[in-house]
C-alpha positions as CSV (number, residue, x, y, z in Angstrom):
1,M,-27.5,7.6,-6.0
2,R,-23.9,6.4,-6.0
3,N,-21.6,8.1,-8.4
4,P,-20.5,5.4,-10.9
5,H,-17.3,7.4,-11.7
6,P,-16.0,8.7,-8.4
7,P,-13.2,11.3,-8.6
8,A,-9.7,10.0,-8.9
9,I,-7.5,10.0,-5.8
10,L,-4.1,9.6,-7.5
11,H,-3.1,11.2,-10.8
12,V,0.1,10.1,-12.5
13,E,1.2,12.2,-15.5
14,K,4.0,11.4,-17.9
15,L,5.9,9.3,-15.4
16,C,9.3,8.1,-16.5
17,F,11.5,5.8,-14.5
18,A,14.3,3.4,-15.2
19,Y,17.4,2.2,-13.4
20,P,20.7,3.0,-15.1
21,G,21.4,0.7,-17.9
22,Q,18.0,-1.0,-17.6
23,P,14.9,-0.8,-19.8
24,A,12.4,1.8,-18.7
25,L,9.9,0.6,-16.1
26,A,7.6,3.4,-17.1
27,A,7.9,5.9,-20.0
28,D,5.4,8.8,-20.3
29,W,2.9,6.8,-18.2
30,T,-0.3,8.6,-17.4
31,V,-3.0,7.1,-15.3
32,S,-5.7,8.1,-12.8
33,I,-6.5,5.8,-9.9
34,G,-9.7,6.2,-7.9
35,P,-11.3,4.3,-5.0
36,G,-11.1,0.5,-5.1
37,V,-8.4,-2.1,-5.4
38,T,-6.0,-1.7,-8.3
39,L,-3.8,-4.7,-9.0
40,L,-0.2,-4.0,-10.0
41,H,0.6,-7.4,-11.7
42,G,3.9,-8.7,-13.0
43,D,6.4,-11.5,-12.7
44,T,9.2,-11.5,-10.2
45,G,11.7,-8.8,-11.1
46,S,9.3,-6.9,-13.3
47,G,9.5,-3.8,-11.1
48,K,6.4,-3.9,-8.9
49,S,8.2,-2.9,-5.7
50,S,10.1,-0.1,-7.5
51,L,6.9,1.3,-8.9
52,L,5.3,1.3,-5.5
53,R,8.3,3.2,-4.1
54,V,7.9,5.8,-6.9
55,L,4.2,6.2,-6.2
56,A,4.9,6.5,-2.5
57,G,7.3,9.4,-3.2
58,A,10.2,7.3,-1.8
59,Q,12.0,6.8,-5.2
60,A,12.8,9.8,-7.5
61,A,11.3,9.7,-11.0
62,R,10.5,12.2,-13.7
63,G,6.9,13.2,-14.2
64,R,4.1,14.5,-12.0
65,L,2.3,12.7,-9.1
66,M,-0.7,14.4,-7.5
67,L,-2.7,12.9,-4.5
68,N,-6.0,14.6,-3.7
69,G,-4.6,17.9,-5.0
70,A,-1.2,17.6,-3.3
71,R,1.7,17.5,-5.8
72,L,4.8,15.6,-4.9
73,D,7.1,18.0,-6.6
74,T,5.7,21.2,-5.0
75,D,4.3,19.9,-1.6
76,P,6.1,16.6,-0.8
77,E,5.1,16.6,2.9
78,A,1.4,16.9,2.1
79,Y,1.7,14.2,-0.6
80,R,3.4,11.7,1.6
81,R,1.0,12.3,4.5
82,G,-1.7,10.9,2.2
83,V,0.2,7.6,1.5
84,F,0.5,4.5,3.6
85,F,3.5,2.4,2.4
86,V,5.9,0.1,4.1
87,D,8.7,-1.6,2.2
88,P,8.6,-5.2,3.2
89,A,12.4,-5.3,3.0
90,T,12.9,-2.6,5.7
91,D,14.4,-3.4,9.1
92,V,13.8,0.1,10.5
93,F,11.0,-1.2,12.8
94,D,12.9,-4.2,14.1
95,P,13.9,-2.7,17.5
96,L,10.3,-1.6,18.2
97,T,7.5,-3.5,19.8
98,V,4.4,-4.2,17.7
99,R,2.6,-1.4,19.6
100,A,5.5,1.0,19.1
101,C,5.7,0.1,15.4
102,T,2.0,0.8,15.0
103,A,2.3,4.1,16.9
104,R,5.1,5.1,14.4
105,L,3.0,4.1,11.4
106,R,0.0,6.1,12.5
107,E,1.9,9.3,13.2
108,G,0.1,12.3,11.6
109,D,-3.1,10.2,10.9
110,D,-5.6,11.9,13.2
111,S,-8.5,9.7,12.0
112,F,-6.7,6.3,12.5
113,D,-9.5,3.9,13.4
114,E,-8.7,2.1,16.7
115,L,-11.7,-0.2,16.3
116,V,-10.6,-1.4,12.9
117,W,-7.1,-1.9,14.1
118,Q,-8.3,-4.0,17.0
119,R,-10.4,-6.1,14.7
120,M,-7.4,-6.7,12.5
121,I,-5.2,-7.6,15.5
122,D,-7.8,-10.2,16.4
123,G,-8.3,-11.4,12.8
124,F,-4.6,-11.7,12.3
125,A,-4.1,-13.4,15.7
126,L,-1.6,-10.8,16.7
127,A,-2.8,-10.2,20.3
128,P,-0.1,-12.4,21.9
129,H,2.6,-10.5,20.1
130,L,1.8,-6.9,20.9
131,E,4.7,-6.4,23.3
132,K,7.2,-8.3,21.3
133,S,9.9,-6.6,19.3
134,M,9.4,-6.8,15.6
135,Y,12.7,-8.6,15.0
136,M,11.2,-11.5,17.0
137,L,8.3,-12.0,14.6
138,S,8.2,-14.1,11.5
139,T,8.1,-12.5,8.0
140,G,4.3,-13.2,7.8
141,S,3.6,-11.7,11.3
142,K,5.6,-8.6,10.5
143,R,3.5,-8.1,7.4
144,K,0.3,-8.6,9.5
145,V,1.4,-5.7,11.8
146,W,1.9,-3.4,8.8
147,L,-1.4,-4.5,7.2
148,A,-3.3,-4.0,10.4
149,A,-2.1,-0.4,10.6
150,A,-2.8,0.1,6.9
151,L,-6.3,-1.1,7.1
152,A,-7.0,1.1,10.1
153,S,-5.4,4.1,8.4
154,S,-7.4,7.0,7.0
155,R,-4.8,7.8,4.4
156,P,-6.4,8.0,1.0
157,L,-3.7,5.9,-0.8
158,L,-2.6,2.5,0.5
159,L,0.3,0.8,-1.3
160,L,0.6,-2.9,-0.5
161,D,3.5,-5.0,-1.7
162,E,2.7,-8.7,-2.0
163,P,0.4,-8.4,1.0
164,T,-0.4,-12.2,1.2
165,G,3.3,-13.2,1.5
166,G,3.8,-15.4,4.5
167,L,0.1,-15.2,5.6
168,D,-1.9,-18.2,6.6
169,A,-5.3,-18.9,4.9
170,A,-7.4,-17.4,7.7
171,S,-5.4,-14.2,7.7
172,I,-5.7,-13.9,3.9
173,R,-9.5,-14.2,4.2
174,C,-9.5,-11.6,6.9
175,L,-7.3,-9.3,4.7
176,W,-9.6,-9.6,1.6
177,S,-12.7,-8.9,3.7
178,A,-11.1,-5.8,5.3
179,L,-9.8,-4.6,1.9
180,S,-13.3,-4.9,0.4
181,A,-14.6,-2.5,3.0
182,C,-11.8,0.1,3.1
183,A,-11.4,0.3,-0.7
184,Q,-14.8,1.8,-1.1
185,V,-13.4,5.2,-0.1
186,R,-9.6,4.7,-0.6
187,A,-7.3,3.9,-3.5
188,V,-5.6,0.6,-2.7
189,V,-2.7,-0.5,-5.0
190,V,-1.8,-4.2,-4.5
191,A,1.4,-5.3,-6.1
192,S,1.3,-9.1,-6.7
193,G,2.8,-11.7,-8.9
194,E,-0.5,-13.6,-8.5
195,R,-3.9,-12.8,-9.8
196,V,-6.4,-11.6,-7.2
197,D,-9.7,-13.4,-7.6
198,A,-11.1,-13.0,-4.1
199,L,-12.4,-9.4,-4.4
200,P,-13.5,-7.1,-7.3
201,L,-10.8,-5.0,-8.8
202,A,-11.2,-1.4,-10.0
203,A,-8.4,-1.9,-12.5
204,T,-5.3,-4.0,-13.3
205,I,-2.0,-2.5,-14.3
206,E,0.3,-5.0,-16.1
207,L,4.1,-4.7,-15.9
208,P,6.1,-3.9,-17.8
209,I,4.1,-0.8,-18.7
210,R,4.2,-0.2,-22.5
């Protein structure tokens, strides 16, 4: 019989974060996130991307973050090994080919699923672009490369920032279908200014957090 309350994957305890001179994005925020898709919803400029960076361990904040028993403050390497996150604004992958970018993203992920990755490459129509440098791709195609790697990843926490941005309708359908499958065993946090009606949500977090 399936456990109706699977154990949490990510624990957030008394998280406090604010940019200097700005209202707090989170103040003493405590939450537990388990398997499934959690929607991080808010208007443009509400802090969705900033909060994803905090959860990824890429942005300093006060409080405690623990991922499958690994605490960010005491074992940051173990914590970050469990997270898949790509900041859509990054240009660090631009000189790399799609294949080389994927190889970089899967480093340390011994259970990366090649079959899932190939299905995503086909579903996102990326096969003609595998040997192209990332800087040659459109914004939507870059996002597809990162999403294909995320969905094939075995990391327990996937953090996706506006994942449908720049995607065509067929790719969005492919994304939602793949997310429905992988979210059964992983925690997936989707930051979006739009509501997500295409798949069941485990929870919704509204920004700003009060």
